[in-house]
N, C-alpha and C positions, 0 to 999 in steps of 0.2 A: 853066863847070864849077867847082863850089866846090873850094877847096883842102883841105877837111876832109870826112870821111865824113858822109853824110847818114843820120841814124837813121831806121829804119822801125819802125812799131808791129808787134811780133811778140807774139802771145799765148803765155804760158808753157804748156808741155805740162801737160795735166791728168792727175792720178793718181786712179784710181777704186777704189771698194770695192764689194763685194757685201754687203748687210746681210740677214741671215737671222733671222727671228723663229721660234725653235724652239718656242715655246709653241703656235703654230698646228699644229705637226706632231704634237702629243700625240694618241695613239690612232689615228693613221693608219699604214698599212703603210710609208710612206716614212720614218717615224721610225726604224724598225729599220735600214733601209738607211743613213740619215744617221749613226746612232750608230757604225756600222762605218766610214763614210767620213770622218767628222770628224777622227779622229786623223791622217790624211794632211796636213790643213791645220795642225793643232796642232804636229806635229813639225817642220814647216818654218817655224814662227813666223808663220803667216798669220792666226791667229785672235786677235781682240781682243774680249773680253767687254764689251759696252756696258751690260748689265743682267742680273741673275740672277733666275730664277724657279724654282718647284718642278719643273715638268715639263721645263723647258728654258730656255735663255738667249737674249737678244738679242745677236747677234754680228756682228762686222764681219770680212769676209775680204778680204785684200789686203795691200799695194797692188798694183794692176794697171794695165795700159794698158786703154783702152776695149774693144778687141777681146777681150782675155782675160776681162774682167769680163762682157761679153755672153755669151761661151762658157760660163763657170761658171754664170751665171744660167740659161741654156738647159739646161745639163746637170742642174741641180737640178730644173727644171720637168719635164724628160723622165722623171725618177724620181718623178713624182707629187707633188712639193712644190708646194703651191698658189701661184699667181702672186702673190697678195697677201702671201705670207710672205717673198718674196725681191725685193729692190729694188737698184738701182744708184745710187750717189751719189758725190760727191767724197770722196776719202780724207781722213780726219781722223786725224792721227798721235796726238793726245791727245783721245780722245772726251769 
């Protein structure tokens, strides 16, 4: 038995984000729902704008653990947001 602690390789916990392309929502019924729902994320500081466009932005929601990110993505898809418009990726504090 060694006299010092043996280090093990432990992966750092991952922090996740949900990336939503609002440009894809333009003209769809889900756009109206999202415009009412988005302020809930903004007032809690969970929205980071990655890029701006005329009908909508490319935004990052988070940071979250993986389970929460999966839930939010699923919730958006349940409200008819196209699957291609919402993705999960590793959180970037400075986009």
